N, C-alpha and C positions, 0 to 999 in steps of 0.2 A: 901406862897407857901407851900404846904405840903411837908414834909420831908419823902422821901421815906425810910422805915426802915427796910422794908422786903428783906432779901437776899436769894440767891438761897439756898435751903437745902442741907446741904453736904451728900454726899453718905454715906450710913450706913457702918460700919466696914465690914459687911457681904458681901455686894456688893463689896467693895474694895477688900476683899480676893478673891471673886469668879473671879473679873477681873484679880487680879495678878495671880490666879491659871491658868486660861484660857490662859493668855498670856504666861505662862511658858511652857504650854503645846504644844502651837503653836511655840515658838521659838526652843524647843527640837525637835518637829517633822522637823522642817527644818533643824536643825545642825546635826541630825542623819542620816547619809547615809545608815547604816546597821540595818535598822528598822526590828526587827525581825517580821516575818509574822506568823499570827496565826497558831499553830501547829496542825496538823491533827493526828489522832490517828493510829498508825501503828501497825501491827500485830508482834509479837515478834517472832523473827527467832530461838529462842531457844525452843525446844518441851518442852511440858509438862513432869514433871517427869515420869508420868506413860509410857507415849508414848516412852521416851527416852530408858527407861528400855526395853521395847518391842522390840525396835529396835537393842538394843544391844544383847538381847537373839537370835534374828532372825539371825544377823550377826554371831553370835558364832555357831548357828546351820549350817550356810552356810560353815563353814570352813571344809575341807576334813580330816577326822579322818585318822591318821596313823595306819595302821593295825599291831598289834602285831604279830611277827613272832612265829608261832605255832611251838613249839617243837615236833617233832614226836618221839613215841615210837621206840626205836633201835630194829633191826632185831635180832632175836635170832640165834645161829649159825645152829640150825636145820632148821629155815625158810629159810636161804640163800642157805643151801645145797639143799632143796627142790626146790627152785626156778631154780638154774642152772641146777639141775637134769632134770628138765622139759624142759629148753631150749635144753640140749643136747639131750634130746629124740625126740624133734621136729626136731632139726638141727644137727646132729651128726659132720658134718665137714663144719662148715660156712665158707665162702670165702669172702674176701674184694672185692668190686665191681669196685675198679680201676685196669684198664687193664694195665699189664706190661709184660715186656719179661725177666727181669733179675733185679737184686739187683738196677742197675744203674736207668732203665726206671721206676722202683718203686719209686725210690728217687725223681726223676723228677716229676713224677705223684703227688705225696704227696705234692710237694713244689707248684706246679701248681692249687692244689684242695682247697687252701686256699681261703676262701670267694667265692667258687664256687662248683658247685655239681660235684658229680663223673661222672654223665652221660655227662655232658657239657664237661669236662675233656676228658672223653675216645673219644667223638666225634673229638677232636682237636688232641689227640696224636696218634690216629691209624695212621694217614698219617706221623705224626713227627718220630715216633720210626720206621716206615718202612725204613726212609732213616738215621736215627741218633739213633742208640741203645748203644753207647758208648761215653764216654767223648771226645775222639779223633774225632769221627764223629761229634759231636755235634759243636766242635769247628770249623771244616772245614766247616759246614753248615753257621756258622755265625749269629750274633745276629739279623741282619735285616730278613733273611730267617726264624730264629726262630720265629720272632714277627709275620710274615705272617701266619704261621701254627696255632699259638696259639690266634691270634686275636679276636677270639669269646669268648675267657675266660675273666673275670672281672681281671683289673689290668695287663694285658697282657704286657704292656710296661716293668713295673718294673720286672715282672717275667721272661720277655725272658732276662733282663740283668742278673738276679740271676742264670738263667741255664747255661749261659756262665761263669759266675764267679766260680760257683760251680764246672763247668767240669774242669776249669783250675786249681783250688785247688786240686781236686782229681789227676790229673796229675802230678802236681809239689810236693804235700806233702803226696799222698798215693798211688802212682804208678799206677793212673788210677783205682784203686779197691775203692769199697764203705767200708768205714771203720766200725768196727763191736762194738765201744763202743759209748755210749750216748753223752758223751763229744765231741768225735771227730765229730759225725754226726751234733751236734749244731752248732760246729764251721763253718760250711758250709754256704754260704750265702742263705738266704731264708728258711733254716732249723732251726725250733724249738723243742721244748720238744716232742711235739705230733708228729711231722714228724720223730723223732730220734725213739719215741716209736714204731710207725707203722712199719719202717724199719726194727727194731731189732725183732720185732715179726713176721712179714710176710716173710722177706728174711732170717732170721737166726734163727726162732723158739725160741726166747727169750719170757719169760713169762712176758710181758709188759702191762700196761694198758694205751691206749692212749685215752685221752679224747676230745671229740670233741662236738659240740654243742648238739647233741643227747645223748650221754653219760653223760654229765653234766645236762641235763634234767632229764634223767631218774634216776640218782643216787640222785638228790635232790627230785624230785617229788614223788618217791616211799618212800624215807626215808632210802633207801639202805646205801648211803653215802653221806648226806648231805654236801656241802661246799660252801663257797662264791667264791672260784676260782677252775679253772680247776686242778691246782695241789693238792688243799684240797680234791677234789672229788677222784682224781688219788689215792692218798695215802690211802685215806678212803676205797676206793674199793679193794686195795691190801692188807689191813688189814683184810677184811672180807671174801673175796673169797677164798674159799679152793685152795690150790696148783693144785689139779687135773683138776680143771676148767679154770686155770689162761690162758692157751695157747689160748683158743678161747673166754674167757670172754668178751674181747672189742669187738668182731664181734657180738656176740650175743646181747650185749647191744646197739650197734650202729644199728643193724638190728631192734631190738624191738623200739627203739627211732624213726627210720625212717618210719617204717610201722604200727606200732601199738600203741605206747606212742607218737602220734602227739602233735606238740605244741599247736595248736589252738582247734582241736576236737579229743582228745585221744579216741581211739577205745577200751574202757575199756570192752565193752560186749564180745570181742574176745580175751582179753588179757589171756595169760598163767598164769600170777601171780596176777590176780585181788583180789583174796582172802587174799594174802599176802601184797599187796600195802598198803601204811599207808597214800596215798593221800586222805585228807578229802572231796574232791570235785569229786571223781570217780564217775561213774554213775551206779555201781553195788554194 
């Protein structure tokens, strides 16, 4: 019987390596639950250097620039004298527009005029002063009725309280009379420095400078007496305005600001002092 000598040929080393490699691959794929998926190309969120610089420049341009405060050339003494000479010639005897009957009603009217127009105050006080023109009569009228008379004026509730309180203080401390010093006037409820200056000027003929919103604007806009606060403007005007004009100076400036040097649309074309004014935006 013939002896079978041929045996199955063993797999080659390469075949075994391939088999082992494939098996490992299969095993790894089965055991690895978090198999990384093929990555897809994504656009970078970071802008290119050139674009980033351009965006930054645009942002910088978009930021509002802070305007530097222009320092106006001070008025000379001759120019100030000329300006107030013109005011005097045009209106020799200027009058305040708050209607009043005596120093007391003037005081009350000025207190009521805070954050209100003179015309509005006058409409309310005509009837009020007809029945209460002294501190005693005002107290007799009472806060509720005072409030009814002035309810068309802004902040009328608080102002009616101040009118009663200042009337009480005038009777208790000043014999029912309006005091004639700034410190005493400022001690009254509802009265500040501007109120004191108006009363001293209009009731007692003192050469004071009452700075309201109009005077503040004119003093700064024209460069006549620039200042960051009403007090700074007041003191600046007192320094530069000659004494002979001081009695009526605040009235001239108030009227000028109210009717000519308006806040939004100043009437430079009819301004008496447009050639002297330092405002860089004037239209003439």
